[in-house]
C-alpha positions in Angstrom: 17.1 16.8 21.0 16.5 14.5 24.0 13.3 13.7 25.9 14.5 16.0 28.7 13.7 19.0 26.5 11.4 21.6 28.0 8.6 21.9 25.5 6.5 24.9 24.9 3.5 22.6 24.2 2.6 19.0 24.2 0.2 17.7 21.6 -1.7 14.5 21.0 -2.4 13.7 17.3 -4.9 11.0 16.4 -4.4 10.3 12.7 -7.3 9.1 10.5 -8.1 8.8 6.8 -10.5 11.7 6.7 -9.3 14.0 9.5 -6.8 14.5 12.3 -7.9 15.2 15.9 -5.4 17.3 17.9 -5.3 17.9 21.7 -3.1 20.8 22.5 -1.7 21.7 25.9 0.4 24.8 26.1 3.1 24.7 28.8 2.3 28.2 30.0 -1.5 27.7 30.3 -3.8 25.3 32.2 -6.3 25.4 29.4 -6.2 22.7 26.7 -7.6 22.9 23.2 -9.2 20.4 20.9 -8.9 20.9 17.1 -9.8 18.9 14.0 -7.8 19.2 10.8 -8.8 18.1 7.4 -6.8 15.3 5.8 -5.0 17.6 3.3 -1.4 18.7 3.1 -2.5 22.4 3.0 -4.4 22.1 6.3 -1.6 20.3 8.0 1.2 22.7 6.9 -1.0 25.8 7.6 -1.5 24.5 11.2 2.2 23.8 11.6 2.9 27.4 10.5 0.5 28.7 13.2 2.2 26.6 15.8 5.6 27.9 14.9 4.5 31.5 15.2 2.5 30.9 18.3 5.3 29.2 20.2 8.0 31.4 18.7 9.8 28.5 17.0 10.2 26.8 20.4 10.1 23.0 20.6 6.8 21.2 20.8 6.2 17.5 21.4 3.7 15.6 19.4 2.6 12.1 20.3 1.3 9.9 17.5 0.2 6.3 17.3 2.4 5.4 14.4 6.0 5.8 13.4 5.6 5.9 9.6 3.3 7.2 6.9 2.8 10.5 5.1 2.0 12.5 8.2 5.2 11.4 9.9 7.2 12.3 6.8 5.5 15.7 6.7 6.1 16.6 10.4 9.7 15.4 10.5 10.5 18.1 8.0 10.1 20.7 10.8 13.0 21.3 13.1 10.9 22.5 16.0 8.7 19.5 16.2 9.7 16.4 18.1 7.6 13.3 17.4 7.0 10.6 20.0 5.5 7.4 18.4 3.3 5.5 20.9 2.8 1.8 20.8 -0.9 1.1 20.0 -1.0 -1.5 22.8 0.4 1.0 25.3 -2.3 3.5 24.3 -5.0 0.8 24.5 -3.9 -0.1 28.1 -3.7 3.5 29.0 -7.2 4.0 27.7 -8.5 1.0 29.6 -7.2 2.5 32.8 -9.7 5.4 32.4 -12.6 3.7 30.6 -13.6 0.2 31.7 -15.4 -0.4 28.4 -12.3 0.5 26.4 -14.5 2.8 24.3 -12.5 4.5 21.6 -13.0 7.8 19.8 -10.6 10.1 18.0 -10.9 13.0 20.4 -10.3 10.9 23.5 -7.3 9.2 21.9 -5.8 12.6 21.0 -6.3 13.6 24.6 -4.7 10.5 26.0 -1.7 10.8 23.6 -1.1 14.3 24.8 -1.3 13.3 28.4 0.9 10.3 27.8 3.7 12.4 26.3 3.3 15.2 28.9 3.4 13.0 32.0 5.7 10.2 30.8 8.1 12.1 28.5 11.2 10.7 30.2 10.1 7.2 29.5 9.4 7.7 25.8 11.8 7.7 22.9 11.7 10.6 20.4 11.6 9.6 16.7 14.9 10.2 14.9 14.0 9.8 11.3 16.2 7.9 8.9 18.1 9.9 6.2 16.3 10.6 2.9 17.8 7.7 1.0 16.8 5.2 3.6 13.3 6.5 3.8 13.0 6.5 0.0 14.2 2.9 -0.2 11.7 1.9 2.6 8.8 3.7 0.8 9.6 2.1 -2.5 9.9 -1.4 -0.9 6.5 -0.9 0.8 4.9 0.2 -2.4 6.4 -2.7 -4.3 5.1 -5.2 -1.7 1.7 -3.7 -2.0 1.8 -4.0 -5.8 3.1 -7.6 -5.6 0.3 -8.6 -3.2 -2.3 -7.0 -5.5 -0.8 -8.9 -8.4 -1.1 -12.2 -6.5 -4.8 -11.5 -6.0 -5.3 -10.8 -9.7 -3.3 -13.9 -10.8 -5.4 -16.1 -8.5 -8.6 -14.5 -9.9 -7.3 -15.1 -13.4 -6.6 -18.8 -12.7 -10.2 -19.1 -11.4 -11.7 -17.3 -14.4 -9.8 -19.3 -17.0 -10.9 -22.6 -15.4 -14.5 -21.7 -16.0 -14.2 -21.3 -19.8 -10.6 -21.7 -21.1 -8.8 -24.4 -19.0 -6.3 -25.0 -21.7 -4.8 -21.5 -21.3 -4.5 -22.1 -17.6 -2.6 -25.4 -18.3 -0.4 -23.9 -21.0 0.6 -20.9 -19.0 0.5 -22.5 -15.6 3.3 -21.2 -13.4 4.1 -18.4 -15.9 0.7 -16.8 -15.3 2.4 -13.8 -13.7 4.7 -13.2 -16.7 4.4 -10.7 -19.5 4.0 -13.7 -21.8 0.7 -14.6 -20.1 -0.7 -11.1 -20.7 0.4 -11.2 -24.3 -1.0 -14.7 -24.8 -4.5 -13.8 -23.5 -4.6 -10.6 -25.4 -3.8 -12.4 -28.7 -5.8 -15.6 -28.1 -8.5 -14.8 -25.5 -10.4 -18.1 -26.0 -9.9 -21.6 -27.4 -11.5 -21.0 -30.8 -9.1 -18.1 -31.5 -6.1 -20.2 -30.4 -7.1 -23.3 -32.5 -7.3 -21.2 -35.7 -3.8 -19.9 -35.3 -1.0 -21.6 -37.3 1.4 -23.8 -35.5 4.3 -21.7 -36.7 2.7 -18.5 -35.4 2.3 -20.1 -31.9 5.9 -21.4 -32.0 7.2 -17.9 -32.9 5.2 -16.5 -30.0 6.8 -18.7 -27.4 10.2 -18.1 -28.9 9.7 -14.4 -28.8 8.9 -14.7 -25.0 12.0 -16.8 -24.3 10.1 -20.1 -23.9 12.2 -22.1 -26.4 12.2 -25.7 -25.2 11.3 -27.6 -28.3 9.8 -30.4 -26.3 7.7 -28.0 -24.3 6.5 -26.2 -27.4 5.6 -29.5 -29.1 3.7 -30.5 -26.0 1.8 -27.3 -26.1 1.0 -27.6 -29.8 -0.4 -31.1 -29.3 -2.5 -29.9 -26.4 -3.9 -27.1 -28.5 -4.7 -29.5 -31.4 -6.5 -32.0 -29.2 -8.3 -29.6 -26.8 -12.1 -29.7 -26.5 -14.0 -26.6 -25.4 -15.3 -26.8 -21.9 -18.5 -25.0 -23.0 -19.8 -23.4 -26.2 -22.4 -21.3 -24.3 -21.5 -17.7 -25.1 -23.6 -16.6 -22.1 -21.0 -18.3 -19.9 -17.9 -17.6 -22.1 -18.4 -13.8 -22.6 -18.5 -12.7 -19.0 -15.5 -15.0 -18.0 -13.5 -13.8 -21.1 -14.0 -10.2 -20.2 -13.1 -10.8 -16.6 -9.9 -12.6 -17.6 -8.9 -9.9 -20.0 -9.5 -7.2 -17.4 -7.5 -9.0 -14.7 -4.7 -9.8 -17.2 -4.4 -6.1 -18.3 -4.5 -4.8 -14.7 -1.8 -7.3 -13.7 0.4 -6.1 -16.6 -0.1 -2.5 -15.5 0.9 -3.4 -11.9 4.0 -5.1 -13.1 4.9 -2.0 -15.1 4.2 0.3 -12.2 6.5 -1.7 -9.9 9.2 -1.9 -12.5 8.9 1.8 -13.2 9.2 2.8 -9.5 12.3 0.7 -9.0 13.8 1.8 -12.3 13.3 5.5 -11.6 14.8 5.2 -8.2 17.9 3.2 -9.4 18.0 5.6 -12.3 
């Protein structure tokens, strides 16, 4: 379907986290309508069903300020809807032409989006969604990036927490802090006193199990553990930091599992 299509209605949709503002202009009527939808799949699909019946399955144009996200995925499933993503900067400039202050509200943005697609349809490009496989890969990649970014925040917080009460662990794990080994290490020896009571052979077997098998590196770690002095013995300082480190370590491990599970399920 091209942008020269004669639409039975043009609609501006301002998407938000809690609600959607809609500005509807039927082609056969001078009267416009403003409507607010709840941010639920049921409300959205119920409204789409009403539009299909009202306009007898004829094509309708919907202008939105984004080209991706759950609402885009939902609307592209309908063959009578043609989506026109609008560049946010273009909408901002269009808004400024009518409001010197540049004041923004959802209802006005929906109105301007509808007007934009109705008056400038021939200059806009309709969204032609990628096939299902491409969209799935894109969605998984975006989710993975989000998880990795979150993991980076937790790793940085973990480094900071360990330096306040258990700097030896930060030194021993170092660049491997984002590995499963680090989570297992902190779960087993959450503070220096627990680590220094462990047998050397137990610690050696731990690193071997986690594929850290350089004998020189293991010996260096054992010497560091033997000679380490506690940064503090004040339990009022140790306990809060210990709990914070364990919480962040466990959350990081869950995020790693979530990312791995998402990719594994997809590659299947």
